[in-house]
N, C-alpha and C positions, 0 to 999 in steps of 0.2 A: 220277443225272444222266445227260444225254441221253447216247444211244450216237452220236450221229451227228452233232451241235454242240456245239463247245465253250461250257462256261458262259458264258465272257463276252459270247458272242454272241447270246443270251439275252434276252427283255425280262424284268422283274420279275416279273410275271406267271408267267411260264413258269420262272425260277427256282425259285421258291416253288413250283411244281406238281412241278418235276424232283426237288426235294429232300425234298416227302411233309411240307410245313408251310406256314403262312401268318404273316400278317403280324402275329398277336395270340402268335405263338411256337409253341412245341410243348407239351405237355401234360406234367406231372411223370413221371407214367408212360411216357410215349414215352421221354421223355429218359433214363430210368432203364433202357428196354430198350437204347437204343444205346449208351447206356453200358456198359452190358455187353456187346453186341456190338464195339464197337471198340475198347474199351479208353479208359484214362484220358487229355486230352490234356497228353501231356507226354512228352518226348524220352528213351528208357530210358536210364539211366545207362551213359557208354559202360564196354565190360568193364577190372574193375578186379583183380588176384590178391589173395587175402586175406590182409590184414595179418600174420597170422601168415606165409605163402609169402615175402613181401616181407623179412621177419627172417630167415624158414633163409636166402634168395639170398644175405644178408651173411655165413653163416656155410659155404657151401658152394662158394665160390670157389673156383678153381685155387690159390692161395696157400691160404687156409683150410684147403683139403685137403690138404696135403703137412703143413701143421701139425698137423693133427690125425693123420696117420699117424703124426709124429714124437714127439706126446705117448703115443699106443698105446705106440711103441716103447720109450719110458724107462719108461712103467710095466711092460711084458715084462722090461726087463733089472734090475727090482726099485731104480728110482729116482722115486719117487713125485713127489718135489717138483718133480723136472723137468718131469716131465710137466704137473703141475697149471701151473705157471711156463707151458709152453708154450700152453698152450689158454687159460690167461688171456687172452694177446695175444688172441687169435681173437676171445673173449668183445669185450672192450674196444672192438677195428675195428670189430665186430659192432655194439653199441649206438651208438657215436660214429656211422657213415655211415647208420646205420637211424632213430634220432633226427632226424638233420639235414633228411634229408629229409619225415619225416613231420613237424617243424614247418613245412617248407614250404608242405606239404599242408594245414596249419591255416590257415595263413595266405591261403590261396588260396581255400579256403570263405567267407571274409569278404567275397570279392570275388562271391559268386555274387547279381548284380540283375535280369540276363538279362528276365526276364518276370515282368509284375505280378501280385498275387495275389488281386486280384478281379477279376470281371468286369460289366458291366451288361447283364442280358439278357433278352428277354419267354420269360415261363412263363407259359401258363395266360390271357393276356391281360394280365397284369399286370407291370411293370420291375420286376425284383428284382435283388439284388448276390450273385453268386455263386463259389465259388471257380475260376479260370481250368481247374484241372486236369478241372472237371465239365463243361466245353462241349462239345458232342456235334456231330454233320453237322446240320444246320437248324434250329438254336437262330437266332434272332434277337438279335442284338448290339447295341448303343447305343453310337455313337462318336461322344467329346466334346472338344477340345481339350486336349491334356495325356496324354491316354489312351496306355497302348501296348496295340495290339493283339495278341492273346491262341492266335488262330487263323487260317488263311487264309480269306477272306469275301470274295463276290460283294456289292458295293453297289447297293441298290435305292432308296436316296434319300442324297442329296450337297447339301451348303448348303456353300459356300465350304469345300472340303476338300482341304486340303494335307496331304501324308503323306510323313516322313522316312523314307526305305527303304533310307538310306545302309548300314543293316547289313546288309542282304541284295546290296547295289549298288555300294558305294562313291558312289554319287551323294552330294554334299558337300550341295544344294539342296532343299527341299520340293517334291516333285511335287504336281501336281492330280488329285482323283481325283472321277470324275463315274459316274453310276448308268447313262446311258445304254449300249444296249448297243453293242457294237463289229462291225460289217458281218466280214463273211469277206471276204477278197480274192478275185477272180476268180482271182488267182494261186495256185494251191495250194503251192507251193514257196514262195511269200512268207508265206503262212499259218502252215504248218511252222515256219519258220525265226523266229516271232513268242516272245520270251520272254516267260514270266508277269508278270514283275516290268514289262515294256514297254506292258501292257493296262492302260487307264486305270480300267476299273472294280473292280478288285481289290485288294482289300489284303490284308498277312501278317503272319504271328505274326513277332513283334519289332522290327516296326516302329511308328512312335509317330505320334500326330494332332498335327502343327502349331499348325495353324487350322482353323475351322467343326467341322461337325457331319454326322454322317451314319447310317444304317441298314443293314447289314450282314447278310447268312445265309452261315452256315459251312458253305465246303464240304468244308473236310478238319480233320483236326485233330492233333497228336501227330507221330509222326515220317512223318506224309503231307504236311505241311506242306514248302512252300519250305524255311523252315528245315531242316524234318526231315532231307528230301533231301540238304541239302549235308552235314549233320554226319553223316548213313548215309557218305558220301562219302569223311568225313575218318578214321570209323574203318575204312576198306579200305587206309588207306595204312599202311604198316609203318613204324616207328621204326628207324630204323638205328641201332648203337651209336655213341656220340662219341667221337671221337679219342682223348680220355682213356683209355676204356675198351679199346679197341684196342690202345693203348702201353702201358698198365699187362697187359693180357692176356700180349702179348709178352715185357715183359721179366720177368713170372712163370714163362713158359714157361721162357725162357734161363737165369732163376737154380734153377730146378726140375732143369733138366737136369745143369748144370754140379752142384748140390748131392750130387744123387744118387749122380751119375757119381764125383764126389771120396770121398763117404762111402763107395759101393761101395770104390773102391782102399786110402782108410785102412784099411778091416775087413781083406782080405785082406793086404795090405801087414805092418796090425800083427800079425794073427793070423800068418800063415805066416812072415816075413822076422822080426819080431822074438820071435817065441814066444810072444804075449799072450794070457791066455785068452781065449777066446770071449767073455764075458761084459764082460772091461774092453776088448776091441776095439768091440765092440757100443757099446758106450756109447760110444765116442769118434769111431767111425764118426757116429752120431746128435750128437755135438759138432760134427764138420766139416759136416753140415747144416743144424744149428743157425748157426754159424759164417758158414753163405754165403747162407742164408736172412736178409734184410734186414728183421729183423721190425717192426722200428719204420716200416717205409716206409709200408705201408697204413695205420696210424693218422694217421701225420704226413701223409700225402696228403691226407686225411679229413679233417685238421685244419687245415690249410693252406686247403683248398676252403672249410673253412667260415667262416673269418678272410676270407677273399675276399668269400664270398658276404655277410657280415654288412657288411662296408666296402661291396660294392655296395649293400647295403640302403639306408645312409645316401646315398647319392648316387639313391634310388629306384628301384633296379633288385630283382626280387624273384627270385630265381634257385628254378626248382620242380626242376632237375636237378643233384646237386652236378658231374659230370660235365661237362656242357655249358659251362660256367667258362672250361676250359682251351681249349674248342673255339675261344672268342671269338679266341683269340691265332693262329688262324691261317685267317679268316676273309677272306673274298677280296673277297666279292659281296654287297653290303646290297641285298635289294628290299623299298624303303619305300611304303608307302603315302603320301598325299598330306593329304588332311583330317584335322587334328586333332594329326597326328603333325612334320608339316612346318611345318603351319599353325596358326592359334592355332583354328580352329573357331571364326570371329568376324568375320561381316560386316562390312567400313567401307566406306563414301564414300570416295574417294579423289580425286575428280574431279568438276566439273559442267561442263558446255560447252551457254552461254546466251548467244545474241545474238554468235553469232561467235566467243565469247572463253572460254579455258578457265578456270578459278577449280577451286584446289587445294585441299582439307578434311584438315587436321592430325588427328592422334591414331590409335590404332589399338583397336580393339575397341569394345565397350558402354560402356564409363565414359567420359563428355561430355566429356572433356579432351581440346581443341584448337579451332584456329579455323577460318574461313573465309578464305583468302586471295585478298583481289581482284588480277588481275594490273597492274602499274604503268600501263599504257595504258588507262585505263578511262573510262567516258562517265560522266557524274553517277549516272544511274540505274539503273546494273548493281547496285549493291547492294540496292535496291528489287526487281530482277527475280529478285536470288538468294533473297532472304527470301519473295516469291511464289512462286516454285518447290518449294522446300522445306517452306513452311506445305500448298502443296497436296499436296506426297508424302506426308508427314505427317496431315493429312486424310483422304487414300485408303489407309488402313493400317487393320489390325487388330489388329497384334500391340502388345506392352505393353513397358513397361521398369521390371524392379524393383531397388530398393536400400535394401535390409536397415538398420534403423536398427544403426549401430553397425559397418556393413562396407564396406571399400574396394572390394569387388567388384557388378558392376552385372549384373543376369540378364533375361534378353529370354524371353518365352511369345509363341507363332506363330511369323511365319515371320521366319528372321533375315534374310531380305534387306529387310522391311517394317520390322524392329528396329533396322537401318541409317540407313534414311531417318530415323528417329526420332531417331536419334543425331545428325547431320547436323543437323536444326532445331533442336536443343539449340545446338550449337556456333556457329549462326547468329544467336543471341540468344532464340529464338524460346521463350516458356513452352506446352507441349503442353499442360497443363491449363486454361490460359487458350485457347489454341487451341481446343480442343474445346467448352468451357463455350460461347463466345461465335461458335461459328459450329458449331452441333450439324446431325448427320448427318440427313437427311432419306430420303431414298433410297438402294442399294446397288445396284449391280447387279453380283456375282461375281465372278472372275476362272474364266474359262473357258477349257480349254487348245485351242479351236477360234479362238474371238476371241484370247485369249492376251490380256487386257487386264482393269482391273477400273476401275469407276465407283462415283464415290459423287455426292450432291446433296446442299449444305449451305447455311444459310440464312448467307449470308454479311454478319457484322456487324464485320468488321476493314476499317474505311475508311483506318486510319492504315496499313496493309501495300499497300492497293490500292482506289484508288474505281473503284469500279463500280455503274454506272446503273443496273443491276436488282438485286432481292431476293436471287435463286439465282445460286450458279456452280455446277458440275458438273467435277469435277477426274476425269480420266483416267490411270492410269497401266501400262504397259503394253511389248510387242516394242515398240524402235522403229519398226521399219518398218511395223507395222500400225497404231501410233499416229498413225505420219506419214502415212499413207495416207487417215486419216479428218478430217485436216485444210485450210483453207481458206488460215486466216492463220499468220502467228509473230509473234513476240515479237523485236524487233531494237531496236536503238538509238533511231529516232525515235518509236517506240511500236508498235503492231499495224499488222501490212503483209501485204496479199496475196501468197501464197506462191507462187511461182513455180518452174517447174521445176528452173532453174539453182540455185535456193536448196534445193529437195528433194534437189538433188543432192549439194547441200553439208552434208547433214546427215546425209545416207544414209552419204557420205564418213567424216566425222567418226565416227559410228557404229562402220562398219569397222574405223578403225583402231583404236579404245577396246577393240573386240573382239578384233583379233591381240594386243592388249596384254595381253589374258588377262583383261580385265574383263567384269563381268557389268554389262549398259546395259540403262538402265530410260528408256524415254521419257515423258515428262510433257505432256500438252496441257490444257487450260481450255477452258468455253463459259458464256456469262452470258445469264440468261433468266431467265423469270419462273414461272408454275403450269404453263406446257407441260414444263419437266423434270421436273415430278413424274410425270406422266400419258403423256408420249412411251413409244411402244414402244422396247425397247431396244434396236431395229436403229438407230430414229432417236438416239435421246439421245446415240450416240457418233457423231455426224456432225457437220461444218460446227465443227469444234475447231479452238481457238487453239492452236499448236505453242509451248512455254514453254521446253522443253530435254531435255535429257540428264541422268541421273544416271550415274556410275559407280563400281562397287564391287568389290570381290575380299575376299575372305578372305585376308588377308595372313600374310606368312612370321612364324614365330616368331622373335626377334629374335636368340637364341642358334644359330639353326641352319646362317646363313652361315659361322659360325667352325667348328662343327661339321664343316659339308659339307669344307670346307677342310682341316680337319685328317685324315677319311676319306683325301682328295686325295696330301695330302702322307703318308701312313702306308703305299699302292699299293692301298686298298680303292675297287674301281668301287660305284658308288651309282646303280641303277635304281630311279626313280619308276614303282610299278605301280599305275594308280590305277582307280577306278571311275568319275571325271571324265573332260570332255571336252580334248579334245587341244590346245586351244588354250589354256585355263586351266591347265592341266600344267603346259604349255610356257613360258609368262609365270612361275609362281612356280621352276619350275628357273631359268631366267635368274636369275629375281632371290637365286636365294640361292646362284647360284654353281657349279650344278650342270650344267650348259650353258654352255656357252661355242663360238660360233660356229653352226653349222646343226643342228640338234637332228633328231635321227631319232624322229618321234612313230608308233610300232606300235600301229594300232586295233584291237580285237576282230575284225572283220571282217578286215582284213586277216590277222594272225595264224591266222583258221581258215583260209585260203588258204595258207597256209605250210609246207612239207614239213618236218620232222623237221632233216634236214641242212639246208637253208634258214636254219629259225630260230637251230641254232649258228651260221653264219656269218654273221648279223648281230650274234649277241653277241659275236662276236669285235672287235666296233666298242667300246674300252672304255670311254670317256664318250659324252654326250648322246645317251643312249638312254632313251625313255620310253614305255610303254603305256599307251594309255588306252582308256578303256569295257571293261577285264580283266575276262574273266566267272570265273569261281570255278576251272574247270576248266584255264584259258587260264593262271591263277597257278603251278597245280599243274604244270602241262608246261613253264611257263618255268622254275620251279623245278629241272625235272627233267634239261632242257636245260642248263642252270648245273652242275648237277652232271655230267652226263654228260660234260661240255669240262673235270673235272676243279679246278672251284671248289668252295669249302666255303662255303656259302653261307648267310648270316642274312637271314629273312623277317620284314618286323613286319606286323601286323595288326590290327583290332580288330572285325570282322563276321564274322559265319558263313561268308560268302563267303570269309573269309581262311581258317579253318582246315584246309581240308586242305594248302596252300602250308605254313601253320606248322608240321604236323603233317613234312609232306615235308622239310622243310628242316632243315639240317645244327641249325642255331640257331632256332627258332621264338620271335618274340620279340613277346609280345600286347599290349595297353592294358590297364591296370587301372581307370582311373576311366569310360571310356565303351565299354570293350571289353565282347565277350559272353560268357558261361560257356563256349561253346562253343570260340572264339577262345584263352579262359585254358588250357581243358583239353588244347588242342593243342599248348602253347607249351611251352617247355623256360626263358623266363624272362619276368616279366610286369612291364613298366614302372608303376610307382604316379605316375608324372606327366605321362604319354603324351606325350614327351618326346622327338626326334630325338638330342638329343644328350647323352641319360641315355646312349644305345647307343653313343655314342662314348668313353662316359667306360667303360662297360661293356668295351667292346674293349680300351680302355689297362687296365684292371683284367684282363683274360684274359690279356693278353700278360703282365703282370708276374707272374700265378699261373702260367703255364708258365715262366717265367724261374725261376723262386720253388722250382717244382717240380724242376728241374735241379739248383739249388744245393743244394739239401737232398739229393736223392738224390744228389751228389758227398761231399757231408759222410758222408750215412749207408754209401756203399758204400767210402769211404777208408774205413772202419773195418773191414772185412770183409778186409782182407788182413792187420793183426797178430793178427786174431782165426783165422785159417787157419793162419798162419805158425807157430806154435807148435803145432800137430798134426802139417805135413809136419815139423819140425826135430825132433819127436818121433819120427816114422818112419825118418829118415833120420839122424840124429844119435844117435838113441837114450839121447834125455831125458827124462824125465818135462813133462807138457805144461805149459808157461809159463801158459796159462789153464784154466780147469775150463767147464762146460759153462754152469754158474750164473754163472759170472763174463759169460761174454760175454753172458747175458741180461741182464744188471745194466747191462753198457752198450751193448746194442741198446735196452731199452727204460725202464733207469732215466737214464743220464748224458748219453745222445747224445739223447731225445725232445723236451725243451724246447728246446735251441740249435738242431736241427731245424727247430720248429714255429717258434723267431723268425728263421729265415731265411725261411720260410713267408711271414712277416707283411712283410716287406722291402718299403716305398712303391717305385713305379715308378720304374725307372731313368731318368734324365735322357737324351731322345732316342729313348725306346721308340717312337714312334710317328711317329718320321721313318725308321722301318727297315719294309722291306716284311712282307707277312705270311710267316709262316715256309709251307714247303713241307710240301703237305699229309700227304705218304707220309714227311717227316725224321723218324727213329725219334727217342723222347723219350733213349734208353738209345742215344746213338749213340758211334761210333769214338773218339771225341774227350775224350766223358766219362769213358767206361772209360778210357782209357789216362790221364788226370787223375787217375781216383778208385785205381784198382789200382795204376799202374805207377810213379806220383808219390807224389802225397799217402799215399797207403796203403803205397806199399815205405818214406816216411820214418818212419811212423810206427811198421810193422812192428821196422826197425830201431831204434827207441828205446824199443820193449818189448820187444825181445830181451834186449839191451844191457842195460837193468835188469834185467833178468832173471839176467843171469850177474853184471855187479855187485853184488847181493846175497851170490852164492854165493862169488866173490870174496873178496868182502867178511869171508867165514868162514873162508877159507883152502882151500874146494872147489875143484879144478880140472876141465875138461872133464872128465878121464878119469875122476875121483872122482864127476863127477853120474852121470854112465854106470853106474858100478858099484852106483849106490846109485840107478838108477833104475826096474829092477822092483820094488824094496821100496813105493816111494812110492806103484808104478800101483796094486798088490796090497794096500797099506795095510797092512805091516807093517813100516815102519821106523821107529824108535828115537824117540822123542816130540821129542828136541831137532833132528833131523834134519828132522823133518813140521813144526816148528815154523819150522825157514827155510824151506821147500818155499815154506807160507802167508806167509813174509815175500817172498819172490820173487814167488808170483804176483801178489801185492798191488802189488809197484813195477811189473810189467806192466802190470795193469788200471790204477796212478794215470798210468803213462806214457803211455798210449795215450788216457787221458780228458786229460790237459796237454795231449798233442797238437793234442787235439780243439779244446781253448780255441784256441788258434792257427789250427784249421783252420776253425772258425764265422766268422772273419773273412776269411783264403783266400776263401772259397767264397762272398761275398756278392758278387761279380762273377766273369764268366768272365774278363772284359779288363780291366776298369778295377781303378786300385791301391787296397787298404784305406785305404792315406794320405790321397786323394782323397775316398773316401766319408764319411768322420767317423767319429770313434772312438764318438759319443755319438749319431749320427743314427738309431739302431733301437736303444731302451732294453729291447726284449724279449731281446736277445742276452747283456746285462749280468744280467738276472735269470737266463737258461738257466745263464750260467757259475756265476753263484753258488748256484745249485740244485744243479748234477752238483757242484760243490768238496762242497756239503754231505753231497748221497747218496754221494761215496766215503768221508768223512769218518764218518758215520753209519755205512756197511758195516764199516768199519776199526775203529772203534771203541766201538761200542755191541753189547752181546751182547744177545740171541742171535744176532743179523746176521752178527757174524764167523763166529761158529762153521756156520751154514750155507753161509756163502760162502766157509768157507775161507782166510779173511782172516788176517793179525796186522799190530799198529804197525810201523811204520817209524820209521827212526833218522834225527835232525835233519838230520843231513847227507844223508841220504839225499833227504828232501823237498825240500832246497835243490837237489840237481843236475837234481831234475823242473822247476823252474821253468825251464828252459832249452830245455825239448822245446818249449814253444808260441813261444817267438822261433824257434829255428832251424825251425821246419814254413814260418813265417811269411814270412822273411827270403827260405826257398828260392821259396817263391812268388811271393814278387815279382820276383825275379830270374825266376823264367820268365815272367810276364806283361811286364817290360821286350823279350825276348827276341820271344815273339810278336807284339806290338803294332810293333814294326822295320818 
């Protein structure tokens, strides 16, 4: 490449010379040397930890390390069954967590479709098809309609070439490309500010040929392409841990400090105060640690997130990172793209302006369902004028509409703008096939970005549509003011009339009004003539035209988006449109979907470039009516960072590679699954399988529900910690044998508690959840209210019930507290009489059964922090009843089935003892209902 001049400023011959190639392409030998020098034309895989290390992460987090140590201590104290049980907890949780994220990665791999597999290349003078990874600098590639471009190339030939570069820029409409060199501006600053994507003779990897054909010379491959540069920008963005990861880390630290502190205290007190053997004191200190550590918490969090993930998958949201689901509950800002997310990505003609009248066109998208609605005050010829205008527009188009047999979907091939014109023509009653057969095209002047129009000459044989005195008609469509400038007449109610300055001003005013409303407006004109239309110079052919009218079209919003935006605003979430499209179009769509109410603030890329970080943050304090248009990738990234610096939790949507850095930097990155790029999906936490903004709102609702559900089952799980700890405290201070053993604690935490806790994790969103503001970013998951409710209220009730059951069994056999204290050391040292041991086992069984019975009431109590259980419906969550049935079954198996009752040191209870336990859930639930009534006053 020239050291002094950019490649876009060179002529075709200079380009070939600089890249050391020719129009016949490279030789295979030279291509091989360049491939060896530059490497394959592919992006390097993003750095990814080996799968074994990612699995080991699940085994080495803080709580896992604590449990590993507890297991080792159990083995040291010669209680291997306890050690194996504790270690099993770690493995179960690790497998659940790893498998869920591994499944998401596999699902994501199925979506990798961003680059084509083959490319058409000239090698040794022959056109061959090669794998795109073998393209090298200097290759001459052929580009045709429908091709995805595989490397950055400079065009040396172009014929009616339109390219979709939205993957890089966010621009919703195809852009014309040509082969002529671009002059270097005398203003060096202006030249240096020119973006490569704005240069008309360059095409880029990842973009698509919409129509036309061309020949390009590859000048950049792999990571050196524009696509690759943005991908590299993404890899430099460090992903922050999710709020759930931070919260769980904090909870684990708090619980760990508490568990170790209490464990050491119990060891010292039991050894020095009670005089227990060091080994037994050691075992009971492990018991205190195990009792304080909610072993079921991490598996339940993982399973609850997995349930939420599957529920979201049914709503077309694929979650790649489990912990990101909860972050949705704190989301305060959603920065969303426009095209394809808020809109249908289907251009639709909505309005015609002809002879001073405005004509509406109904229907949405490429399905030709709809009609052309004439206004009430019409003149007789207006309908004929409309059909003439639309016939000319359709004949002056190169797009095609496809309707696969048996499908209700219509698909466009070519320029979406031209496809919209074809659909409008069908809606007016025209038959496209007949139109082209009876008026075949004889000549075409392709669209040129300098002329900004396209012209065709047809053999007009449709006299029933319009009577022409000449055999040929030329139709011109393009930028309205450019078309108007070449007209000398216009079509009005009396017929063809000379175009006056006043009428020109009227047409220009109508165009400006439609443009302000966000429409893409096209002017259409006609010229009649004979053989001269086929031989006239291009500049002469597009003169002396008759102006027919204006066609206004727009990419319509998705029908469900307006309601979704309203739900966001109701939920206290700010929605900011960040698009690569033009400001007027973006503002018009924003008004239609209710995103803007009143005066909009549109910040263009140029304006944003002049803003300091402090000024940008000041603008972001404006909660609504904010639109960022023509945004560059680095500006999207800067915007996300500015929102985060202002204390917001930011979700960002995107599909193109230009969105990837912002997706990775956001608290929640949301990529498009249907039309998104591989780079964007790799950077995201969540992938939308239907590319629909409304799915994001559903995901936020699920995220809020999951956050609430985590608090529900945390309350449920932590409440049982108190009745597990109190027996060891009673052992120290009352000098009695522990009312629970360590294995019995594990039976509660991992056996009876797990399924009911998971049932709470599967609770549906509570009514009114989207009428509440987002939770504060730094609000702890384990806050003072939750701890007080779990430990001091629910846990205290369970502890009283458990200890009461323990003493009732002893008293039923005639033992007083003094008697229990007297035989305590025998029981602890396993030297007691077998009959006494049997009574002790029955007493611990009663304690365990009482805690489980209380937890049955507790699972209903924890379904809501404030709403009465009676109002939620007893059978609205069937998983709760399944959980209750399983925990009752589990207790019965432990008590009555050998060898489980021997391992867990349990004994059968009398019938009256089981009957007494029935009151435990009733008492706890009644107490909680009383508390909720007081709290709601």
